[in-house]
C-alpha positions in Angstrom: 0.0 0.0 0.0 2.9 2.4 0.8 4.2 2.1 -2.7 0.8 3.0 -4.2 0.6 6.0 -1.8 4.1 7.2 -2.8 3.3 6.7 -6.5 0.1 8.7 -6.2 1.9 11.5 -4.3 4.4 11.5 -7.1 1.6 11.9 -9.6 0.1 14.7 -7.5 3.5 16.5 -7.4 3.8 16.2 -11.2 0.4 17.7 -11.6 1.2 20.7 -9.4 4.5 21.3 -11.1 3.0 21.0 -14.5 0.2 23.5 -13.7 2.7 25.9 -12.0 5.0 25.9 -15.0 2.7 25.7 -18.0 -0.8 27.0 -17.1 -1.5 30.7 -16.8 -2.8 30.9 -13.2 -2.6 33.7 -10.7 0.6 34.2 -8.8 -1.1 33.2 -5.5 -2.0 29.8 -7.0 1.6 29.3 -8.3 3.0 30.1 -4.8 0.5 27.7 -3.2 1.4 25.0 -5.6 5.1 25.5 -4.9 4.5 25.2 -1.2 2.6 22.0 -1.8 5.4 20.6 -3.9 7.8 21.3 -1.0 5.5 20.1 1.8 4.4 16.8 0.3 7.9 15.2 -0.1 8.9 16.5 3.3 5.9 15.1 5.1 6.0 11.9 3.1 9.6 11.4 4.2 8.5 12.0 7.9 5.7 9.4 7.3 8.0 6.8 5.8 10.9 7.3 8.3 9.1 8.0 11.5 5.7 6.4 10.8 3.9 9.7 11.6 0.7 9.8 9.5 -1.0 12.8 11.1 1.1 15.6 9.5 0.7 14.1 6.0 -3.0 13.4 6.5 -3.5 17.0 7.7 -1.8 18.3 4.6 -3.8 16.0 2.3 -7.2 16.9 3.8 -6.4 20.6 4.1 -5.4 20.5 0.4 -8.6 18.6 -0.5 -10.6 21.4 1.3 -8.8 24.1 -0.7 -9.4 22.3 -4.0 -13.1 21.5 -3.2 -13.8 25.2 -3.3 -13.1 25.0 -7.0 -15.5 22.2 -7.5 -18.5 23.4 -5.4 -19.0 27.0 -4.4 -20.2 28.2 -1.0 -23.8 28.2 -2.3 -23.7 24.6 -3.3 -23.4 25.2 -7.1 -20.8 23.7 -9.4 -18.0 26.0 -10.0 -17.4 27.0 -13.7 -14.0 25.2 -13.6 -15.3 22.0 -12.0 -14.0 19.7 -14.7 -10.5 21.1 -14.4 -10.3 20.5 -10.6 -12.3 17.3 -10.2 -9.5 14.9 -11.2 -7.2 16.7 -8.8 -9.7 16.5 -5.9 -10.3 12.8 -6.6 -6.6 12.1 -6.5 -6.1 14.0 -3.3 -9.0 12.2 -1.6 -7.8 8.9 -2.8 -4.3 9.5 -1.3 -6.0 10.6 1.9 -8.2 7.6 2.3 -5.5 5.1 1.4 -3.2 6.8 3.9 -6.0 6.7 6.5 -6.7 3.0 5.9 -3.0 2.0 5.7 -1.8 0.0 8.7 
């Protein structure tokens, strides 16, 4: 299970780097993506070496909450860019739930 989680985190990092480098997004989003690309490897390392899941789980579900705002708005309506963010949200949630269930 750990290998799958690591592979999915690698895919997530690749997605963040690709968007940051090649998609015209606001500077704030680029900075946020860079922070995620720094925090995910660091907290994954802590998880693998120390066995501490909570910091990585916290990052994963915080990240899912941030992305979910781009899927459903505060009024319960689909955001105009739902299809661009839905694969990202599904990947983040999959990582979180696999990590949660991992023994």
